[in-house]
N, C-alpha and C positions, 0 to 999 in steps of 0.2 A: 638157612637159620635167618638171617636177616628179612628175607622175602616173607619168610612165615610172621615175623613179628610186625612189618608194615601192615600185612594183610589183616591179622587181628586188630590193629590198631584203627583201620578203617572202619572194620564192624562193630568195633565199640561206639565209634562217632556215629554210625548210622543210626544204632541202637538207641543211644543217647539223644539224638534228632529227632527220632520216630516218637519216642516217650514225650518230648517236649512237645513235641507236635499234638499228640492226643491228649495230653494234659492240658495245656493251654487252650485248645479246642474246647474241651469239656469245661474249661473254667469259664468262656464268655457265653454268655447266654442272654440274648436282648429283652426277653421277657423279665429274667430275674433283675437285670439292671435297671430296667424303668418300673419293675414294679408291679407289671399287668398281667393279666391272664390273657391265653391264647384267644379267647373269645372278645377281648377289648376293641370296641369301636375307633376308628380314626381320631373322633373327637377326644375320646377319653386319653387317647397314646399324646394327641397334641397337648394337651393340658397338664398331664404328667411332666410331659418333657419341659414345657416351659417352667415349669416349678423346681424340677433337677438342675437344669440349665444354670437357672438363678443362684440355685443355693450353692453349686458345687464349679461356679466359673472362678478361674484362678484368679481374677484381679480382685475377687471379693473374700473368698474362701484362701486363708494360709495353710490349710492343711497340707502336709507334703503329697499327700495321694492325690490331692484335687485335679490337678493336671490329668492325670490318668484319668481319674472318674469321668471328667469331664467329656474327655473322647470316648470314652465307652458309652456315655450317655448318647453323645452326637450320631456314633455308628449306630447304636441300636435304634435310634429314631430314624434315622436313613433306611435301615432294613426293613424297618417294621410298616413303614409308610411307602414303602416300594411293594408293589404287588408279587413281581417275578421274585427280588429278592426275599421276602417274606415267605411265598411259598416252597422256595428251594430250602431255606434253613427249615421250614416245618416237615419237609421231607427228609431231607438227609442231614439236617443237624449243622449245615454251612452254606454260604452262600458262593457263586461262581469266584469272587474275588476275595473271599472271606480270609482272615490270618488274626491270628492272637494279637488284641490291643494293648496287652500289659506291657509294662516297663521292661525292655532290653529285649523283646520280641519283634525284629524288624527283618526287612529285606524281602527278596522274592523266594518262592519256593515251587519246586516242581517234580514231577515225577517221571523217572526213566526206567524204562522197563521193570516197574514195579517195584522200584527201588528209590526212596524219598530223598533230596538233595535239597539242602538249605544253603542258598548261596551266601547269607548274613554269617555263616559260620567262618566262612573264608575271607570274607572282606566287609570293611564298614559302610554300610550304606548311606554315607553321606557325601554331599556334593563336593567332594574334594577335586582339585585341579585335574589330577590324572585319570579318576574315574568317573567324571561327571554325568551324569545321567543324559543320552543323546537328545532324550524329549524335551529336557530343558534347556539343553545347550544351544537349540536351533531357535530360542527365542530370546537368549541373553542379550542385555540391552546396555550399550555405552553411552557415557555422556553426551558426548556430540551427535551420536546418533538420536538420542532421545529428543535433542533440543531440535535439530536440522529435520528431522523424519515423524518422529511421533506427535510432537505438539502441532505443527502443522495439519498433519493426518486427523489430528482427534477432532478437529472441526468437521470432518467427514463422517468419521465413525469412531465409537466408543474404544477406550483400551482397557485390559484387566492386566493387572501386573502384580506379581507376586515378587515379595522382598524375603531371600533366604539367605543363608550363610554355609560355611563349610561343616560346623558344628552344631548344627541347629536339629535338636533331637525331635522338638516337636513339628518341624516341617515334614517329617516322615509319617506322621498320621494320618494327614490329610491329603497326602501325595495320590493316593488312590481317587479320591474325590476331585482333585484338581484336575489329574489328567483325563477324566470322565468328562468334567464340565469343559473343557479346553477342547476336546474334539467336536463337542455338539455348538460351542461357540464358533468356532472357526468357521463352520458351514454356513453360520448366520453371517459371515463376513467381519466380525468382532477380532481388532487387535488383540495379540497376547504379547506380554513381555515378562522378563524374569530379571532379576537384579541381585546379585551377588555382593552381599555388602562386604566381603573381603577383598574384593577386587575392584568395587566400584562405589567405594564411599562417598565419593563427591557426589555421584548422583542421587544415592539415599538420602544426604542429606539435603539435596536440592528439593527431593521430594517430600520430607519432613518425615521420614520412615526412620522412628528410633530404635525400634525392638524388631526381631525375627522372630517367628513368622509375620508377616505381614501382607493385607491384600487391598489393594487400592485401584481406583479406576479413574481416566483421564478421559476429560470432553471437553471441548472447546477451550483446552489449554488450563483447565482448572483440574485438580486433584480432591478425589474425596477418598475416604479409607471405609472398609467393609468392617463393622463391629459385631457381624452375627457368627453363629455357628458355621463353620465349614460345611454346608450341604448342598448340593447341586442345586435343590430349589430356592434357596438364599441368594446363592451367587447369581441366578438367572433374575430374580427380583431386584437384583443389586443393579443390576445392568441396565433393566428397564428402568430404575428410579433414577439412574445418572441422566437419562436424556431429557430436553428441556420438555417442558409441558407444552400443551396445545400445537403439537405437531399434525394430530391427526383429529378432524373434526366429525363428530358423529353425526351421521347424514339419516334424515326420516322423509317421509310424503312431507312435513311441512315446512322442513327448510332447506328442501333440494333446490328448488329453483334459486332463492337466494344465492345457495353455494354456487351452482354453475354460473351463474350470471358475474359473478364477482369477476371473471377472468378479465374485463375490462380494467376495470379499476388497479388488481394487483399484476396485471399484465404476465397471467401464468397459465400454462394449460391445468385442467383440474382433473384427479386420477380419482376414481371410486373403484372400493374393493369391495365385493360382495361376499359374505360368508356367513357360516351359522352358528360359529361361536361368539358368546356374548360381547368378550374384550377383545380390544385390538391384539393381533399376533405380534409378538417381537421382532419379527422379520418383517413386516410390513412398516412398522415403527422406525426399525432401523433404516429402512429404503427411503421413508418420508426424512430423516434424519439426513441423509446422505444426498438428497436433492433437495433440501428446502429452499434453495436459492432459485431453484427452476419451477416447480411444480407444486400446485396447492394440494393435499391430500385430505381424502373424506372416506369414511367407513360405513358400510351398510349391515346390520345385524338382521341376516333373513330370517331369523327366529321370533321377529317382534310382529307384531300385528299393525304398526306403525309405519312399515316397510311393504307393505302389502301391493301398492300402487305403483312404488318403483320397479317391483319385480315384474309384475305384468307389463309396464311401460316399455321396459328395456328387454324383454322376454329372457329373464335370468333362468337358467337351469340351476336347482339347488343341489344338485349330485357332486360339485366341484366349484372352488373359489373361482369368482369372474373378477377380472379387472378390466374397467373400461376407462379410457382417458377421452376427455371432451376439450375441444378448441374454441374456435369462435362460435360455434354451432353448438348450443346448448341442448338442442332435441335430438339429435343424432351425435352418437361417438364417431371420434375420429378413427380409433383403433380398439380392438377387443381381444382379450385372451383370457383362455379358461382352461385349467391343468389341474388334476388331482395331484397333492404334494408338491405344491408351487415351489420351485428351487429358487436359490437368490440369483445365480446367473441369469435365469430367464426372466426374472422381474428386471435386473440391471438393463437387460438389451433393450425390453421393452419400453422404459423410462427414457433411456437414451436417446431412442428413435423418436421420442415426442417430447422432448425437452423445450421444445419452443412452439408458439402460437405459429400460425400460417404466415401470417404478416405483424408480428410483433412491434411495438413501439420501443424506439431506442429510448432507455431510461437512464442508463450509465455506461462507462466507459468498458466495463466488463463485458457487458451484454453486445454491444458494438463491436469488440474484438472475437469472440466467438462466433457472432452471426456473418461477420465479414473480416475473414481471418487474412493477415498479411500474404501476398504471393509467396511461395516458396519455391516452385518449379511449374513449368508450362503446363502440364498435366493437372495440378492443383489450381488451377485458376478457380476463383469465386468471384461472381461478379455481383453486387449490392444493387438493387433496385429501391429507390429509395424516394418516398413521397413525403413533401414538406407541406404540412397542412395546418390545420387551425383546429381548436375544439369548439367554435360555434355550431349551431345547429343548421349553418348553410352550408357547412362542409360535408353533412352527412352524408349527402347523394354520393359525392366524389369520392369518401372514405370507403363507401360500401363497393361501389364498383372497382374500386383497387382490389380489396378483400377478394372479390370473387375472382379477379384476373389471378390472383397469387394462389387461390383454392383450386383453378384449374391447369395451374403450371406443375408439369413433371418433370422439368429439366433440373437436375442435382447441382447444376453449376449456378444458377441464379438464388439469390435470397432476396425476400422481398422484405421491407421493412418500413415504418413511417416515424415521423417525428412532427411534435407541436413547435411550431416557430417560437412563440413566446416563453417557453420551457427550455429550449437549446436555440438560443439566439445567437451566440458566436458561432455555432455551427453553419447557422443558416445564411449567416452574414456572408461567410465565404462562400458557400455553393450557390448563392444567388448575386452575386456581385456580375454586375453587367460592363463590357467594355463601352458600349455606348450609353445615353444619358437616358434610356427608358426606365422607370422605375420598375423593382423585381416584383415577381410576382409571389404570392404565397402558396396558391395550391400550384405546385411545380414536380415534376418526376425528373428526379438527376439518377444516371445509370455511372457507379464509380466502381473504382478498383483499388485496392491498397496496394502500395508498393514496398514501405517499409513501416516499422514501428514507430519511427518519430513523427508520423502522420502525413505523410507524402502520399498522395493519391492521383491518379488520372481520372476524369470524369467528363460527362458529356451530359448538359442539361437537353430534355425533351422539349424541342420548340412548340409555341402553342399553349403551354399551361396543361392545366388537368382539371376536367370538370365531370367525368366519369362516362362522358358520351359514347357512341360507338365508334366516331371518329377517332377520339383520344385512344381507347382502346386499340382500334387498329393501327395508329400512329407508333402505339408503344410496342405492339408486337413486331411491326417492321423493323423497328430500330433495334430489338434483341435478336431478330434474324440475322442483320448485319453484322452484329457485335460477333455472332458465333463464326461467322465468316473470315471477319478483319477488324481484330482487336483493336487496331491503330485509330478506329473511330473516335476514341477517349481523346479528343486533342487538346483537353484541357488540363492543366496540372495546379494543384494546390498543397496546402499544408494545413490540415486540420488541427484545430485545439482540443484539448481533451474534452470531453462531454461532461455537462452538468450531472452530478446525481439527484434525480428526483425524488428519491424517496428518503434524502435527509430530514424532510418535514417528520417522520416518521420515527426520528432519533428518540423523542420524548417517551413514546410508547415502547420503544425496546429497550430504552434504559429502565423504564418501571418494570417490565419483566425480568431483566436482568436484576434489577435490586431484588424482585421478589425470590428470584431461585438463590441468590447469595444469602438473603435472609434466612430461607429455608435451610440452606448449610449450615448458616450459624446454629439455628435452633438445633438441628439434628447432632451437632459437636458436642451442644452444651448438654443435649440429652445423655450422651454418651461419654461424657467427663473427659474429651479429647482436649484436654488443658493445654499440652504443650502446641499445638497447632493453633489454638485460640490466644496466646497469650500475645503476638504481634498487635492482633485487633484489639485485644482488652487493653493493651498499654496506650494503643493510640484513643481510644474512648476514654479513659479515664486522664490521659495527658491533656483531651481536649477539655475535658469538665475543669480540672485542675485550673488552666488557662482562664478559663471563662468565669468560674468562681472568684479566682484569684485577682481577676480585674476588678470585678465588684467589690471584693474586699477592699485592695487598694484604692478606691475611689470612694470608699464610704470614711476611710480613715484619712485620706489628704483632705476631705470638708470639713473634717473638724482638727485640722492641725495647729490651725491659730489658739485653738482654746486650750490646746494643752502644752505649750510650748514650755513649760518649767518643766514638765516631765519629759520631754523629749529630751533637755540638757541633760537629765538626771540617767536617762538611757545611753546617751553617747559616752556620759563618763563611765559608765559599767562597760560599755562597749569597749573603750579606750584599754580598760582592765584587762577584758577577756582577751585583746589583742596580745598582751602580754603572755598570756597563757597559751595562745596557739602560738609558741615559738617556733622562730624562722632565725638559725644561726647562721649567717653569710659568712663562710671562709672557705678557704681553699685546703683540702687535703689528700695528698698525694695517696693513690691506691690502686692495687694492681686489677680491682674490678671496678671501672670508673662509673659512678652513679650518673643518673639522666638532670639530675639538680644539682646545683653548688649550694643547696642549704638542706636543712632536714626541718621538715615539719612535724610537728609534735601538738596534738588537741589533748584539751582536758576532757578526762571521761565523767560526763555528769550525767543526770538523770535526763537530759534533753538529748543527748549524743549517744546514750547507753543502748538505745534500740539499733540504729544503724551501724554502731561501731563494734557491736558485739552480738546482741541477740540476732541480728537478722544478716550478720556478716556474710558475704559471698561463699560458697562452698571453696574450699583450698585456701580461703585468705586467712591468714593470723594479725592478731592485734598483739604488738608487742607494749606491755603497761608497765610504767615505771612507778613505783608508790613512793611518795613522799610527803614532807609536812610544809607547811609555811615558812618555818626558819630556813629549811634545807633546799627550798625550790631552786633558787638561782645556781647553787653549788652543784646539785645531781643533775640538773638539766645540762647544764654545760658539760659536763662529763658524760652524760649519755648521749647527747649529740655527738661526740668527739668518737665514742664507741660503736655508734649505730651507722655514721656518715657511709662506710663502705658497703652497707647493706642496703640503701635506698633504691638502689636501681633495681631492687626486686619488685615487680610488680603485685605480688602477695603478701608483703609484710607493710603494716600500718603500726604508727607511732603514736600513743598516748600516755598520759600520766595521770596518778589518782592522789586526790590529795585525802592520806589517812585520817586527817582531824576531822574531815565532814564524814568520812565513811569507813570507819573502822570496824564498824556491825558488818558490812557487806563483805570486808577483808575477812573478817573471822568466819564467816559463813562460809565462803569460798574456799577457804583453807582446811576447814573441816575435812574435806575429801583429798587432802594430801597430808595427812596425819603422818604416815612414814618418812616424808620430808621435813614435818615441823617439830621431830623428835626433839627436846633440848636437854642437854646434861646437866640439869639441875633436880633437884628432890622435889617431890610433888608439893610440897609445903611451900617451896620457892614459889614455884608455878602459880600458886593460887594467890601468891601476895604480890608478886611482879608483873606487871605488865609487857607483854610481848612488844619488841620495838619492830615494826614493819616497814621502817624507812630504809630505802635501798633495796627493797625486794623488787624482783622484775616478774610479770605473769606474762606466759605466751596463751592466749586465749583464742582457741579455735570454735568460734559460734555455732558453726554449723554442725560440727561432730560432737560437739559439747565435751571438749576438755581442755586441761591446762597443764602446762610444763612450767616449773619453776628454777629461779635464780636465787640464791640466797646470798648476801654480801658478804665476800671474801677478802679480807682486810690482810696485804700484803706487809704493810709497815715499813716500805721503803724509803719514804721522806720524812717520817716521823720525827726523828732526831736532828733534820737537818737545820731546823729554826726553834731551838727550844726555848729562846730568850722572848720570843713574840707571844704576847697573852692570846690565850685562846688558839695559839696556832695548831698544837697538838689534835684539839678536837675537831679543828676546821680539815686538816689533811686527813683525819680518820673517816670523816664522812666522803670526802674526796674519793680514797681509796676503796670505797665499798663498792664500787662499779668495775673494779679490776677484774680481768680475765672477763669481763662481760661478752666481748666480742668473740673469745672462744666458744662460750655458750651458744651464742647465735649463729655460728657457723654447726655446732651439733643440732641445733632447733633446725637449720636446713636440712642436713643429711638425715634426719628422721630418728637418731639415737638416744635422744633425751626420754627419760621415762615420762609416762602420761598419766595423767589423773582424771578420771571421766566424771563429770557433773551430772545429775540427773536433771535438772534444770536450774537455769541461771536464776540467783536471787534477785530483787528489786534493787534499784539504787535510787529509789524516791527518799527514803530516811535518812536524815543527816544526822549525823553524831553531835550533842551538844558539848562543846568545850568546857571543861570545868576549870 
């Protein structure tokens, strides 16, 4: 009997799931969602999509169904702009990975032996720790991993990072698009990362991601946020826009010689890619970004008539992309590769084998370390044949002869390079020093081997100098043959200084390019209202402007200070009076909650301090305001300070006082919203005649959430009869006891148990009541 009940339950569940599938599939129609016909063109679909996406964006449309509608619009656009998915939907009413996108329908769906099985019925499709999707888990990033691995690697390839959390409902909607895009981006060599806010809050805050889901990119250590609809095409464009500008130069018949002949100035090989597409492929841009320090990249569009001479000159076949690398010889490529569907690994191998010129100039320490690495093992020895020469025309013949010798060499153990003596003077001074008194020669060849990273080398100068003659070539080749048989001929040792960076003069140009990219980011953030990320920069700008104009204003006033000496004295007198208002009572008051200060700071709430102390008070902060008059100020402030002293250690409480003689209208306007607390046990006629005494009232004002809590004076009368003979003593003590039990009231305020009275908008404090 129990088995029958179980079988019936399972069958009912299956029927319900099938009905839900059919119903939800029928509900989702991309044509109806976008409001277009089946014969609509791509331009019409795109136009409608932009209009609807702008109308239903959740950040602008406060309708509860805006998020679901926006997701449906995005998915419909993705289906109707993809030929395969559109054809599949037109034929079968669904796409290969289609599923209903309404609220509450998520998860994977499969058919097993004609039996429909919905996994989302049996588990929640969230990124919980126990059931996290394996596709995301392998991309999970941690803070140390991001800082130590991702940031340095972002200078060679861009990273696309998704910010998610355990209960991120919106993350589920674009998960299929994310997975499809990630699979394609990984083949291009782009880094992928996923940050779970629940477990990596520190990393999320470091990235500036304050909401889920979020998608961001990292290039050159800088973070940029994705602001568009999560569609594969938009993500691909986002990655392309992350890359710096001017990575690849467009080359035609007019500028090809100028491009190729710049190898001497840039000290880099030049690569030309020939292809038929008008725009530079993303794979080629990513390769140019990865090898930007070694190779200069150019692109030739085979479809242009302006490139016909280049195609004929290098005999380019147009049936497949072709890549040529040029070194010192601009008329003949040093290497060539041609293949249909050129893969990343093939391109990387091709560029890695041609990263250096045949005889490059040593322009910095990094290049020296790569060309002439430190000896690790006997089999891994590398010898550097270094020509010390000059930049003048008189050295041209010797330099060309050295280059021809380097071009003819096929020995992988030897690396040829040259330096200009004037640009690398410290290095040349060490290598050209002579034990005898003969002056050093500028045109000199030195064979050296690096022994350690501290700069120690073994070397041997080739005697007789170098002018490029046949005798010089023969002499150098003999020395190299002897070196192969007997490495001990390197009988001199020295410690080389670090090389000068000859490209430091280009710092200004690089700074201008960097400033341009940064300015573009700022404009993009402003267009997308990304204020949270922009706040530090805006704060810096406004602070600088404030300091600048403040200095000008102070200077202007200081010039006319002598003319306004009487007014200055009057201002000092009023300032001294205000100091009395800003009460600081120094005393020791034992408390179980020791405050950080040994005094209570109470400021007057005026029209000047009104905005900062109330209207624009920081979220979570409360201003506790004592209401008093001129006659009761000294008595109430003293009592108020003693009552609140134990709470001065709180960073969220601020203390002020309000003179009701000046601002009774404001007091009445605020307390209109606290009518329940202001009920007076008198007849209505009495209320109309008698003026309400606000002395001793305390208001707790939350400026951000716009509510107040009210403390009404509670007179205990404990000491009223202690000094009846004193004139006016009863009145004084009655005022003093108005703040009894204020400490207990503040404790309830901190606990959040006091009734709150919400104010639609804070009334102005600029009007001062005239004392009658």
